[in-house]
OpenMM code with the backbone's topology and positions (N, CA, C; nanometers):
from openmm import Vec3, app, unit

residues = "MET THR LEU ALA LEU THR SER PRO TRP ASN LEU ALA PHE TRP LEU ALA VAL MET GLY HIS GLN SER PRO ALA VAL GLY ARG ASP PHE PHE GLY SER VAL VAL LEU ALA GLY GLY VAL ILE LEU GLY ALA ALA THR TRP GLY VAL LEU LEU CYS LEU GLY VAL SER ARG LEU ALA ARG THR VAL GLN SER ARG LEU TRP GLU ILE LEU THR GLN LEU VAL THR GLY LEU VAL MET LEU PHE PHE ALA MET GLN THR ALA THR HIS LEU LEU VAL ILE".split()
positions = [
    Vec3(1.4545, 0.0348, 0.8978),
    Vec3(1.4440, 0.1279, 1.0066),
    Vec3(1.4390, 0.0526, 1.1397),
    Vec3(1.3703, -0.0610, 1.1394),
    Vec3(1.3621, -0.1403, 1.2616),
    Vec3(1.5001, -0.1888, 1.3042),
    Vec3(1.5802, -0.2325, 1.2064),
    Vec3(1.7154, -0.2771, 1.2391),
    Vec3(1.7991, -0.1630, 1.2958),
    Vec3(1.7846, -0.0438, 1.2394),
    Vec3(1.8617, 0.0700, 1.2893),
    Vec3(1.8177, 0.1089, 1.4304),
    Vec3(1.6889, 0.1023, 1.4560),
    Vec3(1.6387, 0.1420, 1.5878),
    Vec3(1.6728, 0.0402, 1.6966),
    Vec3(1.6877, -0.0869, 1.6580),
    Vec3(1.7144, -0.1906, 1.7575),
    Vec3(1.8593, -0.2386, 1.7559),
    Vec3(1.9439, -0.1768, 1.6759),
    Vec3(2.0841, -0.2157, 1.6693),
    Vec3(2.1519, -0.1902, 1.8034),
    Vec3(2.2259, -0.2864, 1.8546),
    Vec3(2.2966, -0.2652, 1.9822),
    Vec3(2.3927, -0.1468, 1.9772),
    Vec3(2.4561, -0.1245, 1.8628),
    Vec3(2.5489, -0.0114, 1.8504),
    Vec3(2.4751, 0.1209, 1.8620),
    Vec3(2.3614, 0.1309, 1.7936),
    Vec3(2.2829, 0.2546, 1.8015),
    Vec3(2.2283, 0.2766, 1.9421),
    Vec3(2.1774, 0.1698, 2.0011),
    Vec3(2.1237, 0.1834, 2.1365),
    Vec3(2.2327, 0.2255, 2.2350),
    Vec3(2.3502, 0.1648, 2.2238),
    Vec3(2.4605, 0.2009, 2.3133),
    Vec3(2.5024, 0.3464, 2.2921),
    Vec3(2.5065, 0.3897, 2.1669),
    Vec3(2.5445, 0.5279, 2.1383),
    Vec3(2.4461, 0.6262, 2.1996),
    Vec3(2.3165, 0.6042, 2.1773),
    Vec3(2.2173, 0.6995, 2.2270),
    Vec3(2.2051, 0.6921, 2.3790),
    Vec3(2.2240, 0.5756, 2.4372),
    Vec3(2.2248, 0.5674, 2.5835),
    Vec3(2.3446, 0.6427, 2.6413),
    Vec3(2.4567, 0.6364, 2.5713),
    Vec3(2.5741, 0.7117, 2.6159),
    Vec3(2.5496, 0.8617, 2.6036),
    Vec3(2.4837, 0.9026, 2.4966),
    Vec3(2.4516, 1.0454, 2.4801),
    Vec3(2.3581, 1.0902, 2.5911),
    Vec3(2.2568, 1.0108, 2.6200),
    Vec3(2.1609, 1.0469, 2.7244),
    Vec3(2.2264, 1.0411, 2.8627),
    Vec3(2.3090, 0.9405, 2.8865),
    Vec3(2.3710, 0.9241, 3.0173),
    Vec3(2.4815, 1.0243, 3.0442),
    Vec3(2.5345, 1.0827, 2.9394),
    Vec3(2.6424, 1.1799, 2.9542),
    Vec3(2.5922, 1.3136, 3.0085),
    Vec3(2.4626, 1.3380, 2.9960),
    Vec3(2.4062, 1.4648, 3.0415),
    Vec3(2.3991, 1.4684, 3.1939),
    Vec3(2.4134, 1.5840, 3.2496),
    Vec3(2.4046, 1.6034, 3.3942),
    Vec3(2.2589, 1.5891, 3.4388),
    Vec3(2.2324, 1.5098, 3.5415),
    Vec3(2.0937, 1.4914, 3.5846),
    Vec3(2.0327, 1.6186, 3.6432),
    Vec3(2.1167, 1.7109, 3.6889),
    Vec3(2.0635, 1.8344, 3.7475),
    Vec3(2.0113, 1.9301, 3.6409),
    Vec3(2.0553, 1.9141, 3.5191),
    Vec3(2.0150, 2.0064, 3.4132),
    Vec3(1.9184, 1.9331, 3.3210),
    Vec3(1.7913, 1.9565, 3.3374),
    Vec3(1.6894, 1.8883, 3.2582),
    Vec3(1.6856, 1.9338, 3.1142),
    Vec3(1.7286, 2.0580, 3.0892),
    Vec3(1.7217, 2.1114, 2.9541),
    Vec3(1.8178, 2.0389, 2.8607),
    Vec3(1.9338, 2.0022, 2.9096),
    Vec3(2.0281, 1.9276, 2.8261),
    Vec3(1.9739, 1.7899, 2.7912),
    Vec3(1.9062, 1.7272, 2.8871),
    Vec3(1.8444, 1.5973, 2.8603),
    Vec3(1.7371, 1.6117, 2.7532),
    Vec3(1.6542, 1.7154, 2.7651),
    Vec3(1.5497, 1.7392, 2.6648),
    Vec3(1.6120, 1.7663, 2.5280),
    Vec3(1.7210, 1.8409, 2.5267),
    Vec3(1.7908, 1.8672, 2.4003),
    Vec3(1.8430, 1.7393, 2.3373),
    Vec3(1.8903, 1.6470, 2.4201),
    Vec3(1.9394, 1.5190, 2.3686),
    Vec3(1.8254, 1.4366, 2.3102),
    Vec3(1.7108, 1.4399, 2.3760),
    Vec3(1.5936, 1.3673, 2.3249),
    Vec3(1.5498, 1.4271, 2.1912),
    Vec3(1.5489, 1.5585, 2.1825),
    Vec3(1.5114, 1.6244, 2.0565),
    Vec3(1.6131, 1.5901, 1.9476),
    Vec3(1.7416, 1.5907, 1.9819),
    Vec3(1.8452, 1.5544, 1.8849),
    Vec3(1.8264, 1.4109, 1.8365),
    Vec3(1.8045, 1.3176, 1.9280),
    Vec3(1.7841, 1.1777, 1.8899),
    Vec3(1.6601, 1.1630, 1.8020),
    Vec3(1.5519, 1.2301, 1.8398),
    Vec3(1.4302, 1.2250, 1.7576),
    Vec3(1.4526, 1.2837, 1.6193),
    Vec3(1.5282, 1.3930, 1.6136),
    Vec3(1.5581, 1.4533, 1.4837),
    Vec3(1.6399, 1.3627, 1.3947),
    Vec3(1.7367, 1.2941, 1.4539),
    Vec3(1.8189, 1.2008, 1.3761),
    Vec3(1.7329, 1.0871, 1.3229),
    Vec3(1.6475, 1.0319, 1.4071),
    Vec3(1.5606, 0.9212, 1.3639),
    Vec3(1.4625, 0.9685, 1.2576),
    Vec3(1.4020, 1.0852, 1.2781),
    Vec3(1.3089, 1.1395, 1.1782),
    Vec3(1.3797, 1.1674, 1.0462),
    Vec3(1.5004, 1.2241, 1.0532),
    Vec3(1.5766, 1.2503, 0.9312),
    Vec3(1.6120, 1.1228, 0.8569),
    Vec3(1.6535, 1.0204, 0.9299),
    Vec3(1.6886, 0.8927, 0.8664),
    Vec3(1.5660, 0.8276, 0.8028),
    Vec3(1.4525, 0.8337, 0.8729),
    Vec3(1.3293, 0.7754, 0.8170),
    Vec3(1.2848, 0.8517, 0.6928),
    Vec3(1.2944, 0.9841, 0.6972),
    Vec3(1.2568, 1.0648, 0.5808),
    Vec3(1.3469, 1.0343, 0.4622),
    Vec3(1.4772, 1.0273, 0.4872),
    Vec3(1.5710, 0.9950, 0.3803),
    Vec3(1.5411, 0.8569, 0.3224),
    Vec3(1.5119, 0.7593, 0.4068),
    Vec3(1.4793, 0.6257, 0.3576),
    Vec3(1.3562, 0.6241, 0.2691),
    Vec3(1.2523, 0.6963, 0.3097),
    Vec3(1.1290, 0.7023, 0.2297),
    Vec3(1.1551, 0.7709, 0.0964),
    Vec3(1.2250, 0.8846, 0.0987),
    Vec3(1.2542, 0.9565, -0.0259),
    Vec3(1.3416, 0.8741, -0.1196),
    Vec3(1.4401, 0.8050, -0.0646),
    Vec3(1.5265, 0.7214, -0.1469),
    Vec3(1.4479, 0.6071, -0.2103),
    Vec3(1.3622, 0.5427, -0.1331),
    Vec3(1.2811, 0.4330, -0.1874),
    Vec3(1.1856, 0.4825, -0.2965),
    Vec3(1.1232, 0.5972, -0.2739),
    Vec3(1.0336, 0.6530, -0.3758),
    Vec3(1.1100, 0.6885, -0.5027),
    Vec3(1.2280, 0.7467, -0.4862),
    Vec3(1.3088, 0.7819, -0.6029),
    Vec3(1.3535, 0.6604, -0.6814),
    Vec3(1.3959, 0.5571, -0.6123),
    Vec3(1.4406, 0.4356, -0.6796),
    Vec3(1.3248, 0.3677, -0.7514),
    Vec3(1.2079, 0.3616, -0.6887),
    Vec3(1.0941, 0.2969, -0.7548),
    Vec3(1.0495, 0.3757, -0.8778),
    Vec3(1.0529, 0.5080, -0.8692),
    Vec3(1.0151, 0.5887, -0.9855),
    Vec3(1.1176, 0.5739, -1.0970),
    Vec3(1.2454, 0.5757, -1.0611),
    Vec3(1.3507, 0.5593, -1.1610),
    Vec3(1.3432, 0.4214, -1.2256),
    Vec3(1.3104, 0.3199, -1.1473),
    Vec3(1.3010, 0.1843, -1.2014),
    Vec3(1.1914, 0.1748, -1.3076),
    Vec3(1.0805, 0.2429, -1.2836),
    Vec3(0.9731, 0.2414, -1.3834),
    Vec3(1.0111, 0.3212, -1.5077),
    Vec3(1.0897, 0.4259, -1.4889),
    Vec3(1.1262, 0.5125, -1.6003),
    Vec3(1.2255, 0.4451, -1.6941),
    Vec3(1.3220, 0.3754, -1.6404),
    Vec3(1.4292, 0.3186, -1.7222),
    Vec3(1.4123, 0.1696, -1.7469),
    Vec3(1.2920, 0.1216, -1.7429),
    Vec3(1.2670, -0.0213, -1.7603),
    Vec3(1.2463, -0.0513, -1.9089),
    Vec3(1.3563, -0.0568, -1.9834),
    Vec3(1.3476, -0.0886, -2.1254),
    Vec3(1.4734, -0.1620, -2.1686),
    Vec3(1.4667, -0.2274, -2.2798),
    Vec3(1.5810, -0.3035, -2.3331),
    Vec3(1.6929, -0.2081, -2.3753),
    Vec3(1.6577, -0.0924, -2.4317),
    Vec3(1.7571, 0.0055, -2.4747),
    Vec3(1.8383, 0.0563, -2.3552),
    Vec3(1.7707, 0.0829, -2.2440),
    Vec3(1.8411, 0.1286, -2.1239),
    Vec3(1.9407, 0.0235, -2.0753),
    Vec3(1.9003, -0.1022, -2.0796),
    Vec3(1.9894, -0.2109, -2.0366),
    Vec3(2.1118, -0.2198, -2.1271),
    Vec3(2.0916, -0.2085, -2.2572),
    Vec3(2.2029, -0.2155, -2.3522),
    Vec3(2.2982, -0.0977, -2.3326),
    Vec3(2.2440, 0.0234, -2.3195),
    Vec3(2.3275, 0.1415, -2.3001),
    Vec3(2.4051, 0.1352, -2.1681),
    Vec3(2.3404, 0.0879, -2.0645),
    Vec3(2.4072, 0.0766, -1.9350),
    Vec3(2.5234, -0.0217, -1.9415),
    Vec3(2.5017, -0.1351, -2.0051),
    Vec3(2.6080, -0.2344, -2.0168),
    Vec3(2.7207, -0.1839, -2.1072),
    Vec3(2.6869, -0.1090, -2.2128),
    Vec3(2.7882, -0.0535, -2.3014),
    Vec3(2.8764, 0.0473, -2.2273),
    Vec3(2.8145, 0.1383, -2.1541),
    Vec3(2.8911, 0.2388, -2.0792),
    Vec3(2.9763, 0.1716, -1.9715),
    Vec3(2.9210, 0.0750, -1.9016),
    Vec3(2.9966, 0.0040, -1.7987),
    Vec3(3.1159, -0.0682, -1.8598),
    Vec3(3.0959, -0.1325, -1.9731),
    Vec3(3.2059, -0.2001, -2.0422),
    Vec3(3.3141, -0.1041, -2.0869),
    Vec3(3.2748, 0.0128, -2.1381),
    Vec3(3.3734, 0.1120, -2.1799),
    Vec3(3.4535, 0.1658, -2.0615),
    Vec3(3.3880, 0.1884, -1.9499),
    Vec3(3.4589, 0.2349, -1.8298),
    Vec3(3.5574, 0.1289, -1.7824),
    Vec3(3.5149, 0.0017, -1.7825),
    Vec3(3.6049, -0.1058, -1.7411),
    Vec3(3.7231, -0.1178, -1.8374),
    Vec3(3.6978, -0.1018, -1.9665),
    Vec3(3.8042, -0.1061, -2.0662),
    Vec3(3.9024, 0.0086, -2.0450),
    Vec3(3.8523, 0.1271, -2.0145),
    Vec3(3.9380, 0.2417, -1.9866),
    Vec3(4.0293, 0.2135, -1.8684),
    Vec3(3.9734, 0.1616, -1.7595),
    Vec3(4.0553, 0.1317, -1.6424),
    Vec3(4.1552, 0.0194, -1.6705),
    Vec3(4.1168, -0.0793, -1.7495),
    Vec3(4.2093, -0.1878, -1.7847),
    Vec3(4.3251, -0.1336, -1.8671),
    Vec3(4.2961, -0.0443, -1.9628),
    Vec3(4.4024, 0.0139, -2.0453),
    Vec3(4.4923, 0.1041, -1.9610),
    Vec3(4.4349, 0.1788, -1.8700),
    Vec3(4.5116, 0.2659, -1.7828),
    Vec3(4.6044, 0.1832, -1.6929),
    Vec3(4.5550, 0.0733, -1.6409),
    Vec3(4.6374, -0.0143, -1.5575),
    Vec3(4.7484, -0.0782, -1.6395),
    Vec3(4.7162, -0.1225, -1.7605),
    Vec3(4.8171, -0.1855, -1.8460),
    Vec3(4.9279, -0.0866, -1.8815),
    Vec3(4.8915, 0.0356, -1.9162),
    Vec3(4.9953, 0.1343, -1.9490),
    Vec3(5.0781, 0.1698, -1.8252),
    Vec3(5.0154, 0.1731, -1.7119),
    Vec3(5.0888, 0.2013, -1.5876),
    Vec3(5.1875, 0.0893, -1.5565),
    Vec3(5.1471, -0.0343, -1.5769),
    Vec3(5.2356, -0.1481, -1.5508),
    Vec3(5.3497, -0.1549, -1.6515),
    Vec3(5.3230, -0.1150, -1.7779),
    Vec3(5.4281, -0.1189, -1.8807),
    Vec3(5.5304, -0.0081, -1.8590),
    Vec3(5.4875, 0.1057, -1.8067),
    Vec3(5.5790, 0.2162, -1.7837),
    Vec3(5.6722, 0.1843, -1.6685),
    Vec3(5.6226, 0.1181, -1.5686),
    Vec3(5.7045, 0.0839, -1.4512),
    Vec3(5.7908, -0.0316, -1.4876),
] * unit.nanometer
topology = app.Topology()
chain = topology.addChain("A")
for resn in residues:
    res = topology.addResidue(resn, chain)
    for name in ("N", "CA", "C"):
        topology.addAtom(name, app.Element.getBySymbol(name[0]), res)
């Protein structure tokens, strides 16, 4: 979150959004501040929820059987794509 808040690209974008507003109309400036705050709050909330979900999932699937099944499915998917590519190359 710190990197996102201090990124030069993000800072330039939000400064452009704020600077684009007419100084005579204070309500648009306030709306931009609320929009920026909402985006930051939404990103922080999403980050927290994603981290909590990943940590819970990591505890749930932490077994040797899960590792074997994951590698088996990944291998089968890779084999499928390899066979599909080979048949495509042979047809052409």
